C-alpha positions as CSV (number, residue, x, y, z in Angstrom):
1,M,-7.6,-2.0,3.4
2,P,-7.6,-2.3,7.1
3,T,-11.0,-1.7,8.7
4,G,-9.7,0.7,11.3
5,S,-9.3,3.4,8.6
6,R,-13.1,3.9,8.8
7,R,-12.4,6.2,11.7
8,A,-10.8,8.8,9.6
9,V,-13.1,8.5,6.6
10,G,-16.2,8.9,8.7
11,P,-19.2,6.9,9.8
12,R,-20.7,4.2,7.5
13,T,-22.6,5.7,4.7
14,S,-24.2,4.4,1.6
15,N,-21.9,6.6,-0.4
16,P,-18.7,4.6,-1.2
17,I,-17.0,7.5,-3.1
18,P,-14.3,8.3,-0.4
19,I,-13.1,4.7,-0.5
20,K,-12.7,4.4,-4.3
21,P,-9.9,6.9,-4.6
22,V,-8.1,5.3,-1.7
23,I,-8.1,1.8,-3.4
24,A,-7.1,3.4,-6.7
25,F,-4.2,5.2,-5.0
26,T,-2.9,1.9,-3.6
27,T,-3.2,0.3,-7.1
28,L,-1.4,3.2,-8.7
29,F,1.6,2.9,-6.3
30,S,1.5,-0.8,-6.7
31,S,1.9,-0.5,-10.5
32,F,4.9,1.9,-10.0
33,A,6.6,-0.7,-7.9
34,S,5.8,-3.5,-10.3
35,L,7.3,-1.6,-13.2
36,A,10.5,-1.1,-11.2
37,Y,10.7,-4.8,-10.3
38,G,13.2,-5.6,-13.1
39,R,15.7,-3.1,-11.8
40,V,15.2,-4.2,-8.3
41,K,15.7,-7.9,-9.2
42,T,19.1,-7.2,-10.9
43,R,20.4,-5.7,-7.6
44,L,18.8,-7.9,-4.9
45,D,18.2,-11.6,-4.3
46,F,14.8,-13.2,-3.5
47,I,15.1,-12.9,0.3
48,S,16.2,-9.3,0.2
49,I,13.3,-8.4,-2.0
50,L,10.9,-10.1,0.5
51,T,12.3,-7.7,3.1
52,L,11.8,-4.8,0.7
53,I,8.2,-6.0,0.3
54,F,7.1,-6.6,3.9
55,R,8.8,-3.7,5.5
56,P,6.8,-1.0,3.7
57,M,3.6,-3.0,4.2
58,G,4.2,-3.2,8.0
59,V,5.0,0.5,8.2
60,S,1.9,1.3,6.2
61,Y,-0.3,-0.6,8.6
62,V,1.1,1.4,11.5
63,I,0.5,4.6,9.6
64,I,-3.1,3.5,8.8
65,D,-3.7,2.6,12.5
66,R,-2.8,6.0,13.6
67,V,-4.5,8.1,11.0
68,Q,-6.5,11.2,11.8
69,S,-7.4,12.3,8.3
70,Y,-8.3,11.1,4.8
71,E,-4.9,12.3,3.4
72,Q,-3.0,10.2,6.0
73,I,-4.9,7.1,4.7
74,L,-3.7,7.9,1.2
75,I,-0.1,8.2,2.4
76,G,-0.3,4.9,4.3
77,L,-1.8,3.0,1.5
78,A,0.6,4.5,-1.0
79,V,3.4,3.0,1.1
80,S,1.5,-0.3,1.2
81,G,1.1,-0.2,-2.6
82,L,4.9,0.0,-3.0
83,G,5.3,-3.2,-1.1
84,L,2.4,-5.0,-2.8
85,G,3.6,-4.1,-6.2
86,L,6.8,-6.1,-5.7
87,L,5.0,-9.1,-4.1
88,M,3.4,-10.6,-7.2
89,P,6.4,-10.4,-9.6
90,N,8.7,-11.7,-6.9
91,G,6.5,-14.8,-6.2
92,T,6.7,-16.0,-9.8
């Protein structure tokens, strides 16, 4: 997770609870994309899938850079999770 998102979550505290759901949200959307990889692979070649991976990740980092609230971080990292979910299966 980019460190700039700390602005929207709040100042550093010893309580990591707001960060845990954000990371879990990314993992959830990553699993959705991984499960859909078989269908994506039948329609696209390796290079096209790479484009499908890195485009959402780039968009998500722009979203995360501009966040003003905790919910916007969730949206940005959900988009990132969709790209990351395709990254691992496509590399093997």
